[in-house]
SENUTI-791263 format. One line per field, with one value per residue: residue number from 1; residue in three letters; z, x, y of N, C-alpha, C in turn. Coordinates in steps of 0.2 Angstrom, whole numbers. Atoms other than C-alpha are relative to their C-alpha. Example, Ala and Ser with C-alpha at 12.3 -4.5 7.8 and 13.67 -1.06 7.14 Angstrom:
REM residues 2
tortor = [1, 2]
drenlum = [ALA, SER]
n_Z = [0, -1]
n_X = [4, -4]
n_Y = [-6, -6]
ca_Z = [39, 36]
ca_X = [62, 68]
ca_Y = [-22, -5]
c_Z = [0, 3]
c_X = [4, -4]
c_Y = [6, 5]
This chain:
REM residues 239
tortor = [1, 2, 3, 4, 5, 6, 7, 8, 9, 10, 11, 12, 13, 14, 15, 16, 17, 18, 19, 20, 21, 22, 23, 24, 25, 26, 27, 28, 29, 30, 31, 32, 33, 34, 35, 36, 37, 38, 39, 40, 41, 42, 43, 44, 45, 46, 47, 48, 49, 50, 51, 52, 53, 54, 55, 56, 57, 58, 59, 60, 61, 62, 63, 64, 65, 66, 67, 68, 69, 70, 71, 72, 73, 74, 75, 76, 77, 78, 79, 80, 81, 82, 83, 84, 85, 86, 87, 88, 89, 90, 91, 92, 93, 94, 95, 96, 97, 98, 99, 100, 101, 102, 103, 104, 105, 106, 107, 108, 109, 110, 111, 112, 113, 114, 115, 116, 117, 118, 119, 120, 121, 122, 123, 124, 125, 126, 127, 128, 129, 130, 131, 132, 133, 134, 135, 136, 137, 138, 139, 140, 141, 142, 143, 144, 145, 146, 147, 148, 149, 150, 151, 152, 153, 154, 155, 156, 157, 158, 159, 160, 161, 162, 163, 164, 165, 166, 167, 168, 169, 170, 171, 172, 173, 174, 175, 176, 177, 178, 179, 180, 181, 182, 183, 184, 185, 186, 187, 188, 189, 190, 191, 192, 193, 194, 195, 196, 197, 198, 199, 200, 201, 202, 203, 204, 205, 206, 207, 208, 209, 210, 211, 212, 213, 214, 215, 216, 217, 218, 219, 220, 221, 222, 223, 224, 225, 226, 227, 228, 229, 230, 231, 232, 233, 234, 235, 236, 237, 238, 239]
drenlum = [UNK, UNK, UNK, UNK, UNK, UNK, UNK, UNK, UNK, UNK, UNK, UNK, UNK, UNK, UNK, UNK, UNK, UNK, UNK, UNK, UNK, UNK, UNK, UNK, UNK, UNK, UNK, UNK, UNK, UNK, UNK, UNK, UNK, UNK, UNK, UNK, UNK, UNK, UNK, UNK, UNK, UNK, UNK, UNK, UNK, UNK, UNK, UNK, UNK, UNK, UNK, UNK, UNK, UNK, UNK, UNK, UNK, UNK, UNK, UNK, UNK, UNK, UNK, UNK, UNK, UNK, UNK, UNK, UNK, UNK, UNK, UNK, UNK, UNK, UNK, UNK, UNK, UNK, UNK, UNK, UNK, UNK, UNK, UNK, UNK, UNK, UNK, UNK, UNK, UNK, UNK, UNK, UNK, UNK, UNK, UNK, UNK, UNK, UNK, UNK, UNK, UNK, UNK, UNK, UNK, UNK, UNK, UNK, UNK, UNK, UNK, UNK, UNK, UNK, UNK, UNK, UNK, UNK, UNK, UNK, UNK, UNK, UNK, UNK, UNK, UNK, UNK, UNK, UNK, UNK, UNK, UNK, UNK, UNK, UNK, UNK, UNK, UNK, UNK, UNK, UNK, UNK, UNK, UNK, UNK, UNK, UNK, UNK, UNK, UNK, UNK, UNK, UNK, UNK, UNK, UNK, UNK, UNK, UNK, UNK, UNK, UNK, UNK, UNK, UNK, UNK, UNK, UNK, UNK, UNK, UNK, UNK, UNK, UNK, UNK, UNK, UNK, UNK, UNK, UNK, UNK, UNK, UNK, UNK, UNK, UNK, UNK, UNK, UNK, UNK, UNK, UNK, UNK, UNK, UNK, UNK, UNK, UNK, UNK, UNK, UNK, UNK, UNK, UNK, UNK, UNK, UNK, UNK, UNK, UNK, UNK, UNK, UNK, UNK, UNK, UNK, UNK, UNK, UNK, UNK, UNK, UNK, UNK, UNK, UNK, UNK, UNK, UNK, UNK, UNK, UNK, UNK, UNK, UNK, UNK, UNK, UNK, UNK, UNK]
n_Z = [-4, -7, -5, -6, -5, -5, -6, -6, -6, -7, -4, 5, 2, 5, 6, 3, 4, -5, -1, -7, -1, -5, -6, -6, -4, 5, -2, -5, 2, 6, 3, 6, 1, 0, 0, 1, -4, -7, -1, 0, -6, -5, 0, -2, -7, -2, 1, -5, -6, 1, 1, -6, -3, 3, -2, -6, 0, 4, -4, -5, 3, 0, -7, -4, 5, 0, 7, 2, -2, 6, 4, -4, 0, 6, -1, -4, 4, 5, -4, -2, 6, 2, -6, -4, 4, 5, -3, -6, 1, 7, 1, -2, 4, 6, 6, 1, 4, 7, 4, 2, -4, -3, -3, 4, -5, 0, -2, 2, 7, 3, -4, 2, -5, -1, 1, 1, -6, -4, 2, 3, -5, -2, 4, 2, -3, -6, 0, -7, -2, -3, -7, -5, 1, 7, -1, -4, 4, 5, -4, -2, 5, 3, -4, 0, 5, -3, -6, 1, 1, -7, -5, 2, -1, -7, -2, 3, -4, -6, 2, 2, -5, -5, 3, 4, -1, 5, 5, 6, 1, -5, 2, 6, -2, -4, 5, 4, -5, -1, 6, 1, -4, 3, 6, -2, -2, 6, 5, -3, 0, 7, 1, -4, 1, 7, 4, -3, -1, 6, 3, -1, -4, -6, -6, -1, -6, 1, 2, -6, 3, -4, 1, 5, 6, 1, 0, 7, 5, -1, 3, 7, 2, -4, -2, -6, -5, -3, -3, -5, -4, -7, -2, 1, -6, -2, 3, -1, -4, 4, 2]
n_X = [1, -2, 5, -2, 4, 1, -1, 3, -5, 3, -3, 0, -7, -2, 3, -4, 3, 4, -3, -1, 0, 5, 0, -1, -6, -6, -6, -3, -1, -3, 3, -4, -3, -7, -4, -7, -5, 1, -1, -7, -2, 1, -5, -6, 1, 0, -7, -4, 1, -2, -7, -4, 2, -3, -7, -1, 1, -6, -6, 1, -1, -7, -3, 2, 0, 7, 2, 7, 3, 2, 6, 6, 3, 4, 6, 5, 3, 5, 6, 4, 4, 6, 5, 1, 3, 5, 6, 3, 1, 3, 6, 5, -1, 5, -3, 0, 6, -1, 0, -7, -3, -6, 2, -1, 0, -5, -6, -1, 3, -3, 0, 5, 5, 0, 7, 1, -1, 6, 7, 1, 1, -7, -3, 5, 0, 4, 1, 1, -6, -5, 2, -6, -6, -4, -4, -6, -5, -3, -5, -5, -4, -4, -5, -5, -5, -5, -3, -4, -7, -3, -1, -6, -6, -1, -3, -7, -5, -1, -4, -7, -3, -3, -6, -5, 1, 2, -4, 3, 6, 5, 1, 5, 6, 4, 2, 6, 6, 2, 3, 7, 5, 2, 4, 6, 4, 1, 5, 7, 2, 2, 6, 5, 1, 0, 5, 6, 5, 5, 2, 7, 0, 1, -1, -7, -2, -4, 4, 3, 5, 6, 7, 5, -2, 2, 8, 1, -3, 4, 6, 0, -2, 5, -3, -4, 4, 3, -5, -3, 5, -1, -7, -1, 0, -7, -4, 3, -4, -5, 1]
n_Y = [-5, 2, -1, -2, 3, -4, 4, -3, 0, 0, -5, -6, -1, 5, -3, -5, -6, -4, -6, -1, -7, -3, 4, -4, 2, 1, -4, 3, 7, 1, 6, 1, 6, 0, -6, 3, -3, 1, 7, 1, -2, 5, 6, -3, 1, 7, 2, -3, 4, 7, 1, 0, 6, 6, 0, 3, 8, 3, 0, 5, 6, 1, 0, 5, 6, 2, -2, -1, -6, -4, 3, 0, -6, -1, 4, -4, -5, 3, 2, -6, -3, 4, 1, -7, -5, 2, 3, -4, -7, -2, 3, -4, -6, 0, 1, 7, 2, -1, 6, 2, 5, -4, -6, -6, -6, -4, 3, 7, 1, 6, 6, 5, 2, 8, 2, 7, 4, 2, -1, -6, -5, -3, -5, -5, -6, -1, -7, -2, -2, 5, 2, -2, 5, -1, -6, 2, 4, -4, -4, 4, 2, -6, -2, 5, -1, -4, 3, 6, -1, -4, 5, 4, -4, 0, 7, 0, -4, 4, 6, -2, -5, 3, 3, -4, -7, -4, 1, -3, 3, -2, -7, 0, 2, -5, -5, 2, 0, -7, -2, 4, -3, -7, 2, 2, -6, -4, 3, 0, -7, -1, 3, -3, -8, -1, 5, 2, -5, 0, 6, 2, 6, -4, 4, 2, -3, -6, -5, -4, -4, -2, 4, -2, 2, 7, 0, -3, 5, 5, -3, 0, 7, 4, 7, -1, -3, 6, 4, -3, -3, 2, -2, -7, -4, 0, -5, -6, -5, -3, -7]
ca_Z = [-235, -217, -203, -188, -172, -158, -142, -125, -109, -91, -85, -92, -91, -104, -117, -128, -137, -121, -119, -101, -102, -91, -78, -61, -55, -71, -63, -49, -57, -71, -82, -96, -103, -107, -104, -111, -101, -85, -87, -91, -76, -65, -71, -69, -51, -50, -57, -45, -31, -38, -44, -27, -20, -33, -30, -12, -15, -28, -16, -2, -13, -16, 2, 9, -6, -7, -26, -24, -16, -32, -42, -27, -26, -44, -42, -28, -39, -52, -39, -32, -49, -53, -36, -27, -42, -56, -45, -30, -34, -53, -53, -44, -55, -68, -81, -79, -86, -103, -116, -121, -115, -109, -97, -104, -88, -84, -76, -80, -98, -108, -93, -98, -88, -89, -95, -98, -81, -70, -60, -69, -53, -50, -65, -69, -65, -47, -47, -28, -17, -10, 6, 21, 19, 1, 6, 20, 8, -5, 8, 15, -1, -8, 8, 7, -9, 1, 17, 10, 3, 20, 30, 20, 21, 40, 41, 30, 41, 56, 47, 42, 56, 70, 59, 48, 55, 44, 27, 9, 7, 23, 17, 0, 8, 20, 6, -5, 10, 13, -6, -6, 9, 1, -15, -7, 2, -14, -24, -11, -10, -29, -29, -15, -21, -40, -46, -33, -29, -46, -48, -50, -40, -25, -13, -16, 0, -8, -14, -3, -15, -5, -2, -14, -28, -25, -23, -40, -49, -43, -48, -66, -66, -59, -59, -47, -37, -34, -29, -17, -8, 8, 9, 4, 22, 26, 15, 22, 33, 18, 15]
ca_X = [-13, -6, -19, -15, -19, -26, -18, -26, -15, -20, -7, -7, 12, 14, 3, 16, 3, -5, -4, 2, 2, -13, -8, -8, 7, 18, 30, 34, 34, 45, 35, 48, 54, 72, 84, 101, 111, 102, 104, 123, 125, 117, 128, 143, 138, 136, 154, 161, 153, 157, 175, 182, 172, 179, 197, 195, 189, 203, 216, 209, 209, 227, 231, 221, 223, 204, 199, 180, 178, 177, 166, 155, 152, 148, 136, 128, 126, 117, 106, 102, 98, 86, 78, 80, 77, 67, 56, 53, 56, 52, 37, 27, 33, 20, 33, 32, 14, 21, 18, 36, 46, 60, 58, 58, 60, 73, 86, 84, 79, 82, 81, 72, 55, 59, 41, 44, 48, 35, 25, 18, 13, 32, 34, 17, 14, 8, -1, -2, 12, 27, 23, 34, 44, 48, 54, 65, 72, 76, 85, 94, 100, 106, 116, 124, 132, 142, 144, 151, 167, 169, 167, 180, 192, 190, 194, 209, 216, 213, 222, 237, 240, 244, 257, 265, 259, 255, 262, 258, 244, 235, 237, 229, 215, 211, 212, 200, 188, 188, 185, 171, 163, 163, 157, 143, 137, 139, 129, 114, 114, 113, 99, 89, 92, 93, 82, 70, 62, 53, 50, 33, 37, 29, 30, 49, 58, 69, 54, 47, 34, 20, 3, -6, 5, 2, -17, -17, -7, -18, -34, -28, -24, -39, -29, -17, -30, -40, -24, -19, -35, -31, -13, -15, -18, 0, 6, -5, 9, 20, 22]
ca_Y = [28, 27, 26, 36, 27, 37, 31, 33, 36, 32, 44, 62, 63, 49, 59, 68, 78, 85, 103, 106, 125, 127, 114, 121, 112, 113, 125, 113, 96, 90, 78, 78, 62, 58, 73, 68, 81, 78, 59, 61, 72, 59, 45, 56, 57, 39, 36, 48, 37, 20, 22, 26, 11, -1, 5, 2, -16, -19, -13, -23, -38, -36, -33, -47, -59, -61, -61, -60, -43, -33, -45, -47, -29, -28, -42, -32, -17, -27, -34, -17, -10, -24, -27, -10, 1, -8, -20, -9, 9, 11, 0, 13, 27, 34, 32, 13, 13, 17, 3, 4, -11, 2, 16, 34, 44, 57, 46, 27, 30, 14, 3, -13, -17, -36, -39, -57, -62, -71, -69, -54, -45, -42, -31, -23, -5, -2, 15, 15, 23, 13, 3, 7, -9, -5, 13, 5, -8, 5, 16, 1, -6, 11, 15, -2, 3, 16, 6, -10, -2, 9, -7, -16, -1, -1, -20, -18, -4, -15, -29, -18, -5, -17, -26, -13, 4, 18, 13, 18, 5, 10, 28, 24, 15, 29, 42, 32, 30, 49, 52, 39, 47, 65, 57, 49, 65, 75, 62, 61, 80, 81, 69, 78, 96, 94, 79, 74, 90, 90, 72, 64, 48, 56, 41, 38, 41, 55, 64, 78, 86, 96, 88, 100, 95, 76, 80, 90, 77, 63, 73, 72, 53, 43, 26, 33, 43, 27, 18, 31, 34, 24, 31, 49, 55, 50, 64, 78, 85, 89, 107]
c_Z = [7, 5, 6, 6, 6, 7, 6, 6, 7, 4, -5, -2, -6, -7, -3, -3, 5, 1, 8, 2, 6, 6, 6, 4, -5, 2, 6, -1, -7, -3, -6, 0, 0, -1, 0, 5, 7, 2, 0, 6, 6, 0, 1, 7, 3, -1, 5, 7, -1, -1, 6, 4, -3, 1, 7, 0, -4, 4, 6, -2, 0, 7, 4, -4, 0, -7, -1, 3, -5, -4, 4, 1, -6, -1, 4, -3, -5, 4, 3, -6, -2, 5, 3, -5, -5, 4, 6, -1, -6, -1, 2, -3, -6, -6, -2, -3, -7, -3, -2, 5, 4, 3, -4, 5, 0, 1, -3, -7, -4, 4, -2, 6, 1, 0, -1, 6, 4, 7, -2, 5, 2, -4, -3, 4, 6, 1, 7, 3, 3, 7, 4, -1, -6, 1, 5, -4, -5, 4, 2, -5, -3, 5, 1, -5, 2, 6, -1, -1, 7, 5, -2, 1, 7, 2, -2, 5, 7, -1, 0, 6, 6, -2, -3, 2, -6, -6, -7, -2, 4, -2, -6, 2, 4, -5, -4, 4, 1, -7, -1, 4, -3, -6, 1, 3, -5, -4, 3, 0, -7, -1, 3, -2, -8, -4, 3, 2, -5, -3, 1, 3, 7, 6, 1, 6, -1, -3, 5, -3, 5, -1, -6, -7, -1, -1, -7, -5, 0, -3, -7, -2, 5, 2, 6, 6, 4, 4, 7, 6, 8, 3, 0, 6, 3, -2, 2, 4, -4, -2, -5]
c_X = [1, -6, 4, -4, 0, 1, -3, 5, -4, 3, 2, 8, 3, -3, 5, -3, -5, 3, 0, 1, -5, 0, 2, 6, 6, 6, 4, 1, 4, -2, 4, 2, 8, 3, 7, 5, -2, 2, 8, 3, -1, 5, 7, 1, 1, 7, 4, -1, 3, 7, 4, -1, 4, 8, 2, 0, 6, 6, 0, 1, 7, 4, -2, 0, -7, -2, -7, -3, -3, -6, -6, -4, -3, -6, -6, -3, -5, -6, -4, -3, -6, -5, -2, -3, -6, -6, -3, -1, -4, -7, -6, 0, -5, 3, 0, -7, 0, 0, 7, 3, 6, -3, 2, 0, 7, 7, 1, -3, 4, 1, -5, -5, 0, -7, -1, 1, -7, 2, -1, -1, 7, 2, -6, 0, -5, -1, 0, 7, 4, -2, 7, 6, 4, 4, 6, 5, 4, 6, 6, 5, 5, 6, 5, 5, 6, 3, 4, 8, 3, 1, 6, 6, 2, 3, 7, 5, 1, 5, 8, 4, 4, 7, 5, 0, -2, 5, -4, -7, -5, -2, -5, -7, -4, -2, -6, -6, -2, -3, -7, -5, -3, -4, -7, -5, -2, -6, -7, -2, -2, -7, -6, -1, -1, -6, -6, -5, -6, -3, -7, -1, -1, 1, 8, 3, 5, -4, -4, -5, -6, -6, -4, 2, -2, -8, -2, 2, -5, -7, 0, 1, -4, 3, 4, -4, -4, 5, 3, -5, 1, 7, 1, 1, 7, 4, -3, 5, 6, -2, 5]
c_Y = [-2, 3, 3, -3, 5, -4, 3, -1, 0, 5, 6, 1, -4, 3, 5, 5, 4, 7, 2, 7, 3, -4, 4, -1, -1, 3, -4, -7, 0, -7, -2, -7, 0, 7, -2, 3, -1, -8, -1, 3, -5, -5, 2, 0, -7, -3, 3, -4, -7, -1, 0, -7, -6, 0, -2, -7, -3, 0, -5, -7, -2, -1, -7, -7, -4, 2, 2, 6, 5, -3, -1, 6, 2, -4, 3, 6, -2, -2, 6, 3, -4, 0, 7, 5, -2, -3, 3, 7, 2, -2, 4, 7, 1, -2, -8, -2, 1, -7, -2, -5, 3, 6, 6, 6, 4, -3, -7, -1, -5, -6, -5, -1, -7, -3, -7, -4, -2, -1, 7, 6, 4, 6, 5, 6, 0, 7, 3, 3, -6, -2, 2, -5, 1, 6, -2, -4, 4, 4, -5, -3, 5, 2, -6, 1, 5, -4, -6, 2, 3, -6, -4, 4, 0, -7, 0, 4, -4, -5, 3, 4, -4, -4, 4, 7, 3, -1, 3, -3, 2, 7, 1, -2, 6, 6, -1, 0, 7, 2, -3, 3, 7, -1, -2, 6, 4, -3, 0, 7, 2, -3, 4, 7, 1, -4, -1, 5, 1, -6, -2, -7, 2, -4, -3, 4, 6, 6, 4, 5, 2, -4, 3, -2, -7, 0, 2, -5, -6, 1, -1, -7, -4, -7, 1, 3, -5, -4, 3, 2, -2, 2, 7, 4, 0, 6, 7, 5, 3, 7, 3]
């Protein structure tokens, strides 16, 4: 006879059997786990942003005869995903408290929590809000993903135009840079208007949930409420 194990959760969002119909903020927060369509839409947006960036760097490598531009950018993306996303941003998200070694949130579903890394404090769930330096770091690292290719494109144009004038390669770089700018604006607009408004990672710099929603959610989750006590007043001006 199989024994059913009753699990206890410190975060209400993680309890799959909890009835949320009576929750006062159910209409304005999205506590759902993995949403395939939403995740696929998100990564299509990422692809639209990253592909022009890689084409800029590949073209620049051929023009300048510098092989390491594209591999360096790929390594930076890996660094950003591990440090900027997992170690800084995601570790404060309620979904990180799940015992599952992989995330089950709407966007980064399947991402490993790297639980075997040391020291353990780097990878354990932090129920408190992001510190200011963490918010600045996330924003800086994310904007670099757009700025690096644009800076390279500018340097290439400076290198080509004085020597050869406007030619096919300089036009290609310019077009790719414009496409990448438009893609970047579209991507960040998509985040702030489609995904972030209902997210439960309230201290994320892209999240602007009103104060009453944060307060109501914390009231349901004591571990977060205790960790937010000293910082909650900073969010009172959210409406």
